N, C-alpha and C positions, 0 to 999 in steps of 0.2 A: 818156784817161785810157790808161797808159801799164801800159802786162803788163808784165812781167821773168817772161819765157818760160823762165828757169836757174829762180829759186822755185816758179815751178809746176809743172817736173819735178823736183825733188827735192821735191815736199811730195808729188806724187804718187806719186812713191819710196820715203817714207814709210806711206803706205798699202797702198800695195800690199804695203810687210817685211814692216807690223804683220801681215793678216792674211795673211800666207801662216805668219809664226812662231803666227801664232792655229789655221793650218791644221797645218800639221807638228804643234802640242802634240798637238791632238785627235787627228789620226793617231797616232801615238804613247802618245796615250792607250787606241782603241782598238787599239792591240794587243798592252800588255797585259797588257789587260784577256783579250782571244780568245789569246795563250797561258797562262794562266793560269787559262783554263779549262780548253784543254787537254792540258794538264800535269795538272792534279788529274782528267781526265772519265778521263785516257787515250787522246788522244787522239790519235795515231805523232802530228807535227810533222817537223819539217825540227833541229830542233836536236836536241843529245849528251843528254837526259833519258837519266841510267841508272830503273832501278827495281830496281836489286839491293840488297841487305842489307852491312851493313862488314863484316868478312875477321870469322870465325867464328860470322856472329848466322843461325843457321835464321829462312827463310821465311814466313813466309806466307797457301799458295794463296786466289785467290782467291772457294773453293770452302769453304777454312775462315771465313772471314771470315765468309760467310755464313751457316754454319752455330752460329757461337759467335751468333752475335746474336741469331738464331729463340732456340736456348740464351738464352741471358740473357733473351728474355719472357719463352722459358716460364715463366724460374725467374722474377722477378715475378712475374703467371699466380699462378698458386703455392703464390708466398711460400712460396720454398723458400733461403731463407737460405746452405743450404751449397754447392744448386747454382749458385748466381750468386757467394761465392770463392771458388770452384773453376776458375771457367774468365778467371780473373788469374793473374801472374807471383806468385814472392810479395811481388815490392816496390812489385803493382801499387799505377797510383791511382782511384778515382772520388771528382771531381769536378764538383759541384752548384753554381749557384751560395749563396753564402758558404757553402759546406762541404767541402772536402778530408779526405776518409780515405787512409791508404797502409800497407796491406798484407794478406794475404788474411783476417787475424782482426780487422779495422776493418774494413774489407767486407765479414765474415760480418756480426759486429756491426751495420753500420746499412740492413742488409736488412734483418735478425729484425728491431730498432727498428722499418721502419715496414711491416714484414706483425704485430706490433700494432696500428702508428698509423690501418691501411689494412683493405682488403680490399673484396671483387665488382671486382678490377683488368684491366683490358682493353688490351690493348698495341692496336695494329692496323699495323706495319711499311709506311710508303709508300714508302718510295723505299734504299736501302745503294749509294753509289760508290765502288770501291776503286781506291785505288792504289799499288800498290806493299805496303805491309807492313801500310798507312792506308784507315781509312772512313770516309765521310757517311756516318752514319745519317739519315733522317729516321722518324720515327713520332709519334704521334696515342695518346694516353695515357690514362685516369680508375678512380679510382680512388674507395671511400666511406669518410665515411672513420667512423670502427665509435662515437661517436663522438654526434657528431651527426646522421649518417645524408646530411653531406650527398655530395654529389656533383662529384669537380671532375675539371672536362676538358684535358687544356692539349694544345699544338703540340712538340714536342721535337724537337730536337738535336740527335745525338749527334759527334764527331770521338775516331773510336778508332786508340789507335794498337799494334800485336801483332805480337807476338814468339818461333818456336820457338809456335806455334796460341794460346799466351794473349792473356791483352785486359793489356797492359802499362800504357795512360790512358783513359781513358772521362770525358774532359769532356761533359757535357752540357747543352743554353742551352732551357731554356724558357720557352715563350709559354702562361700561361693566360689568355690576354685574351683578344688574338686566335680562342680554339674561342668565347668566352661572345658572340663580337658575331657577330648572326647581320642580314646587310643583305638588297636588295635592288635592284629594280630601276628600284619605284616610282620 
């Protein structure tokens, strides 16, 4: 049996190149994920990432953002549609799955309509992550439907943009399935 060493070398190089390519792709993917986490979480990186707002736009401080999020929670808990709407810019947006309201009047009406539908709202803020004039909020929500007495529970992730101490855009991603699921180690 005659072995062609040239062909063996070529095959070995191809295998090595394929493994190297996969390794590089994995490393690039990991780097992209890490950079995204660093930038969003506000961890300093070697990249030139600017937290400044466009010219002429007033920024909102991290403490102002935390205060606004707590005020939003309190307005829902208290059923205070006026207080909730007051947190938004005149052209602010409130978005939940399947619905979008634009402007303070529309947002006020949506919050007031909710208050006629539900009561006994409980909200637990789990975390707030701030990057510049944006925040990611995770909170746990409970309410009771007035008509049926049914208790609703949801984990809620919110992405919010702020301008000059007001909410410009509040986008909610609601998970009502996970809070109802109980897992055990059995």
